[in-house]
Each structure stands twice: as structure tokens, then as C-alpha cells.
C-alpha positions as CSV (number, residue, x, y, z in Angstrom):
1,M,0.0,0.0,0.0
2,T,1.3,3.4,-1.0
3,W,1.0,6.4,1.3
4,K,-1.6,8.0,-1.1
5,R,-3.8,4.9,-0.8
6,M,-3.3,5.0,2.9
7,M,-4.7,8.5,2.9
8,G,-7.7,7.4,0.9
9,L,-8.3,4.5,3.3
10,L,-8.0,6.8,6.3
11,A,-10.5,9.2,4.7
12,V,-13.0,6.3,4.3
13,L,-12.5,5.1,7.8
14,M,-13.2,8.6,9.1
15,L,-16.2,9.1,6.9
16,L,-18.0,5.9,7.7
17,P,-18.4,6.5,11.5
18,L,-19.6,10.1,10.7
19,L,-22.3,8.7,8.4
20,V,-23.3,6.2,11.1
21,V,-23.5,8.9,13.8
22,F,-25.5,11.1,11.5
23,F,-27.9,8.3,10.6
24,V,-28.5,7.6,14.3
25,V,-28.6,11.2,15.6
26,A,-30.9,12.4,12.9
27,R,-33.6,10.0,14.0
28,L,-33.4,10.9,17.7
29,D,-36.4,12.8,19.1
30,I,-37.9,13.8,22.4
31,P,-41.4,12.4,22.2
32,G,-44.3,14.7,23.2
33,E,-48.0,14.6,23.7
34,E,-50.7,17.2,23.6
35,T,-52.0,17.8,27.2
36,E,-53.2,20.6,29.5
37,I,-51.1,21.7,32.5
38,M,-52.2,24.5,34.8
39,G,-54.6,25.9,32.3
40,V,-52.2,25.8,29.4
41,R,-52.5,23.3,26.5
42,S,-49.6,22.4,24.3
43,V,-47.3,19.6,23.2
44,F,-45.4,18.8,26.4
45,P,-42.6,16.2,26.7
46,L,-44.1,12.8,27.1
47,G,-44.4,11.7,30.7
48,D,-46.2,12.3,34.0
49,P,-45.8,15.8,35.4
50,V,-44.2,15.9,38.9
51,A,-44.7,18.9,41.2
52,V,-41.7,21.1,41.8
53,P,-41.4,21.2,45.6
54,D,-39.1,24.2,46.0
55,A,-41.0,26.7,43.9
56,E,-40.9,30.2,45.6
57,N,-42.4,33.6,45.3
58,G,-45.9,32.4,44.5
59,W,-44.8,30.2,41.6
60,Q,-46.3,26.8,41.1
61,G,-44.6,24.3,38.8
62,V,-44.1,20.8,37.4
63,S,-41.2,19.0,35.9
64,L,-41.3,16.6,33.0
65,P,-38.9,14.2,31.3
66,G,-36.2,15.8,29.2
67,R,-35.2,18.3,32.0
68,F,-38.3,20.4,31.2
69,R,-40.0,22.6,33.8
70,F,-43.2,24.6,33.6
71,F,-44.3,27.3,36.1
72,R,-47.3,29.6,36.6
73,R,-47.8,32.6,38.9
74,A,-50.8,34.8,39.5
75,S,-50.2,38.5,39.1
76,S,-52.3,41.7,39.6
77,S,-50.0,43.5,37.1
78,P,-48.7,40.8,34.7
79,R,-47.2,43.2,32.1
80,E,-45.1,45.0,34.7
81,D,-44.1,41.7,36.4
82,F,-43.2,40.3,33.0
83,Q,-40.9,43.2,32.2
84,A,-39.3,43.0,35.7
85,L,-38.6,39.3,35.2
86,K,-37.0,40.0,31.8
87,R,-34.7,42.7,33.3
88,K,-33.8,40.7,36.3
89,N,-33.1,37.3,34.7
90,F,-32.0,38.1,31.1
91,P,-30.2,41.5,31.1
92,G,-29.2,41.5,27.4
93,A,-28.6,37.7,27.3
94,P,-28.0,36.7,23.7
95,P,-29.5,35.2,21.7
96,R,-33.0,36.3,22.8
97,A,-36.2,37.3,20.9
98,D,-39.5,38.8,21.8
99,L,-42.4,36.6,20.7
100,D,-46.1,37.2,20.0
101,L,-47.1,34.7,22.7
102,F,-50.6,36.0,23.8
103,A,-50.1,39.3,25.7
104,G,-46.3,39.1,25.3
105,G,-43.5,36.6,25.2
106,L,-39.8,36.0,25.3
107,V,-37.4,33.2,24.4
108,V,-33.8,33.0,25.5
109,L,-31.0,30.5,24.9
110,Q,-28.0,30.4,27.3
111,R,-24.9,28.3,27.1
112,Q,-24.6,25.9,30.1
113,A,-21.7,23.5,30.7
114,K,-21.5,21.3,27.6
115,G,-25.1,22.1,26.5
116,Y,-27.5,24.9,26.8
117,R,-30.6,26.2,28.6
118,M,-33.8,27.5,26.9
119,T,-36.3,29.7,28.7
120,C,-39.6,30.9,27.5
121,L,-41.5,33.6,29.4
122,F,-45.0,34.8,28.5
123,H,-48.2,36.3,30.2
124,E,-51.9,36.1,29.5
125,G,-54.8,37.4,31.6
126,D,-53.8,37.6,35.3
127,A,-51.0,35.0,35.1
128,I,-47.3,34.8,34.1
129,F,-45.9,31.6,32.7
130,W,-42.3,30.3,32.7
131,A,-40.9,27.3,30.9
132,D,-37.3,26.1,30.7
133,M,-35.5,23.1,29.3
134,V,-31.9,22.1,29.8
135,S,-29.9,20.1,27.3
136,T,-26.7,18.3,28.4
137,S,-25.4,18.2,24.8
138,S,-25.0,20.8,22.1
139,L,-27.4,19.0,19.7
140,D,-30.7,20.7,18.9
141,L,-32.7,17.8,20.2
142,S,-34.1,19.7,23.2
143,C,-34.5,22.9,21.2
144,R,-36.8,21.1,18.7
145,A,-39.0,19.8,21.5
146,F,-39.0,23.3,23.1
147,E,-40.0,25.0,19.8
148,R,-42.8,22.5,19.4
149,F,-44.0,23.4,22.9
150,M,-44.0,27.2,22.2
151,L,-45.7,27.0,18.8
152,N,-48.5,24.8,20.0
153,L,-49.4,26.9,23.1
154,E,-53.2,27.4,23.7
155,I,-54.9,29.2,26.6
156,G,-58.7,29.3,26.8
157,G,-59.0,28.3,23.2
158,R,-56.7,31.1,22.1
159,R,-53.6,30.0,20.2
160,V,-50.3,31.8,19.7
161,S,-50.0,34.4,16.9
162,A,-49.2,33.1,13.4
163,Q,-46.2,35.4,13.5
164,A,-44.6,33.4,16.3
165,S,-43.4,30.7,13.9
166,G,-41.3,33.2,11.9
167,Q,-40.0,34.9,15.1
168,V,-38.9,31.5,16.5
169,A,-37.2,30.7,13.1
170,G,-35.4,34.0,13.1
171,W,-34.2,33.5,16.7
172,R,-33.0,30.1,15.8
173,R,-30.9,31.4,12.9
174,R,-29.1,33.7,15.3
175,V,-27.9,30.8,17.5
176,S,-24.3,30.1,16.9
177,P,-23.5,26.6,15.7
178,F,-20.7,26.5,18.2
179,V,-23.4,26.6,20.9
180,M,-26.1,24.4,19.4
181,Q,-26.0,22.3,16.2
182,T,-28.4,20.4,14.1
183,P,-27.3,16.8,13.1
184,G,-26.2,18.2,9.7
185,Q,-24.2,21.0,11.3
186,L,-22.5,18.6,13.7
187,L,-21.6,16.3,10.8
188,A,-20.2,19.2,8.8
189,M,-18.1,20.4,11.8
190,M,-16.7,16.9,12.4
191,A,-16.1,16.4,8.7
192,A,-14.2,19.8,8.5
193,L,-12.1,18.7,11.5
194,F,-11.3,15.4,9.9
195,A,-10.6,17.1,6.6
196,L,-8.1,19.4,8.4
197,V,-6.4,16.4,10.0
198,L,-6.2,14.7,6.6
199,L,-4.8,17.9,5.0
200,I,-2.1,18.2,7.6
201,I,-1.1,14.5,7.1
202,W,-1.1,15.0,3.3
203,R,1.1,18.1,3.6
204,V,3.5,16.3,6.0
205,N,3.8,13.4,3.5
206,R,4.3,15.7,0.6
207,F,7.1,17.4,2.4
208,S,8.5,14.1,3.6
209,G,8.6,12.8,0.0
210,S,10.0,16.0,-1.6
211,C,13.4,16.1,-3.2
212,P,16.5,17.3,-1.3
213,R,17.2,21.0,-1.8
214,R,20.3,20.3,-3.9
215,A,18.2,18.3,-6.3
216,D,15.3,20.7,-6.6
217,P,13.7,20.4,-9.1
218,C,14.0,16.6,-9.3
219,G,15.7,15.1,-12.3
220,D,16.0,11.6,-13.5
221,E,18.3,10.7,-10.6
222,C,15.5,11.3,-8.0
223,T,12.0,10.0,-7.7
224,P,9.9,12.1,-5.2
225,H,6.8,11.0,-3.3
226,A,7.6,7.3,-3.2
227,T,6.3,5.2,-0.3
228,L,8.6,4.0,2.4
229,R,7.4,1.1,4.7
230,I,9.5,0.2,7.7
231,S,8.7,-3.1,9.4
232,G,9.8,-4.1,12.8
233,F,8.7,-6.1,15.8
234,A,4.9,-5.5,16.3
235,R,5.1,-2.2,14.4
236,R,4.9,-0.9,10.9
237,Q,5.6,2.7,9.7
238,L,4.4,4.1,6.4
239,S,5.4,7.4,5.0
240,A,6.5,9.2,1.8
241,C,10.1,9.4,0.8
242,C,12.4,10.5,-2.0
243,L,14.7,8.0,-3.8
244,C,17.9,9.4,-5.2
245,R,21.0,7.9,-7.0
246,E,24.2,9.5,-5.8
247,G,27.2,7.9,-7.5
248,E,27.4,4.3,-6.4
249,A,24.9,4.8,-3.6
250,L,21.1,4.7,-3.4
251,V,19.9,7.3,-0.9
252,I,16.4,7.4,0.7
253,Y,15.4,10.9,1.8
254,R,12.7,11.9,4.3
255,F,12.0,15.5,5.0
256,R,14.8,16.4,2.6
257,R,17.3,14.7,4.8
258,P,19.1,11.3,4.2
259,F,17.3,8.5,6.0
260,M,19.2,5.5,4.6
261,K,22.2,5.1,2.3
262,I,22.7,1.8,0.4
263,D,26.1,1.1,-1.1
264,L,25.3,-0.5,-4.4
265,R,28.8,-2.0,-4.8
266,S,28.4,-4.1,-1.7
267,E,24.7,-4.3,-1.1
268,R,23.2,-4.7,-4.6
269,Q,22.6,-8.4,-4.1
270,H,20.6,-7.8,-0.9
271,I,18.0,-5.7,-2.8
272,A,15.0,-7.8,-3.6
273,W,12.7,-6.7,-6.5
274,E,9.0,-7.2,-6.3
275,K,6.0,-6.1,-8.4
276,T,6.3,-2.3,-8.0
277,S,8.7,-2.1,-5.1
278,F,12.1,-3.2,-3.8
279,R,12.9,-4.6,-0.4
280,Y,16.1,-4.1,1.5
281,K,16.5,-5.5,5.1
282,N,13.5,-4.2,7.0
283,I,12.4,-1.5,4.5
284,R,10.3,-1.5,1.4
285,V,10.1,1.3,-1.2
286,T,7.0,1.4,-3.4
287,M,6.5,3.7,-6.4
288,A,4.6,4.1,-9.7
289,Y,5.3,1.3,-12.2
290,E,7.1,3.6,-14.6
291,D,9.5,4.8,-11.9
292,F,9.9,1.2,-10.6
293,A,10.8,-0.1,-14.1
294,K,13.3,2.7,-14.5
295,W,15.0,2.0,-11.1
296,R,15.1,-1.7,-11.6
297,L,16.8,-1.3,-15.0
298,R,19.2,1.2,-13.6
299,L,20.2,-0.7,-10.5
300,M,20.4,-4.2,-12.1
301,A,22.6,-3.0,-14.9
């Protein structure tokens, strides 16, 4: 195997796990069901609501699977309380967006550890409502469930404004992919990282197999970008090299420096010729067939 084929195989081995991960992640979902909790009807995460025991300041709340919480608090001046809660809890927290959720609404996304927290605040009548959901990963799995909850809200037969869908979509576009990613974005980021690794490996091998400076540009006496394989006990090393004829010596260069020098006068009989490579002791040098035929003719003469 040449170092170029090794690069191709490495690219395939990197790509296959990415496709498997994408296939699995793209099908993940947080299931939901339409139900009514504390006078609000929507698509909540599937599961039985459990009362939050430590709710304070007049809040009443429940928790659901998926780290989802929903609270309600009665208020004699809901608009003022709503604005006060915005100023106190989200002073300029990006990304945030005002939503047409009944009498007024807000959605905020905040980075938290390796994931993020989404919060939705809205008011209607004499009550203020608070919903939040925490994701332990950066995937948008929880965000999709939270958006589904917001866009299906209904209170007393009144549903959210038709404009809310566009507002949520605009808010979503402002979220950095470094904070939250769709499965496609995650795949693209991982693929870009792998591509960068492959590019670095490619450049290292190209430099490793380039001609020594004194022989730049390479002539008939040098063959750049051949493949050098070094075998040893329980190990095998594969890299690019440059093969040069210097008088009565065959010199193998790596990174433009001599790696091995073979004296043809005394060591010619120890060189074994194979299909497109030659072997000497624990090394094997592979090259294109045209270069191989040229070197075999030259060294066997």
C-alpha cells in the first residue's frame, strides 16, 4: 500500500463513522404529547408531570422528562411583572427574541456546561408563565422539543400568533452553531475537522517525500513521493520518501534529509525486487510502475 492509498483508506475510515453517527442522531427525538397543565394546553414532553417542591415567590410548577419545567404565577399586574422578570433574569442575554405569545413573550438561549438552557416567558390574563429546558449536549434535540411546545401553546381556546413561527425561526438562525448544532451541522463540523487532519497528514507526507534542496527540481536521478514502509517487531511505519541515486549509492530521503544510504557496490545483491517495489532489510520502497521499471533497469545493470 502506498501512502496515497493509505490517505484514501484513512478518509473512508473517518467518513463511515460520521455517516453512522448522523444516521442515528438524525432520528433521535424527544417524544411529546398534547396535554393541558395549569390551564395551558400544548405539546409537552411525554411523561407524567411531577410537582416542583421548592417553587418560591408564588410560583407553582411541574417537571417533565427531558429536563423540562413549567411554572405559573398569578399576578395583579402581569405586564409589569413580565418586564421585571426580563430585566432581572435576562439582562441582554443573547440570543434572545421577543415573541407574540398571547399578551407578550420572550425566548432566550444560554450556554450551560456542555449544553444549553432555553427559557420561555409569557403572560396572559392575570398569570405569568415560565418554561425552561436544559440540554446536556449541544445537539438541537431539546430545542426542537421546546420549539414544538412554544408554537402549540393554547390558553382558553386562544392559540399563539401566526407570526410566532417566523419569530422563532429568526431567533433560531441567530444561535451560533458552536453553541447548538443540528445533526447536519454537527456532521459538517466533524467532517471539517477530519478534513483538516487529513490535509495536515497530506502536507506532511508531501514534504517528507519531496526532493532534497540540492536536487530541486527533481531530475532523472531522483523519484519524489515514493512510499517507504519500515517493518519491525509488532510495528509498521508508512510514509512518503524520495529516492535518489548518488554515484554508487542509493539514498532514501525523508523531509529532505538522508534517511538511509545503500552502497550499491556491496549491497546490490541484498536488494529484492517485487511487483512495484524493492525490499532491503526491514524496509520496502514502493513507487509508480514507470518509476519502478526505471530504477530496476538502472540498478540491475
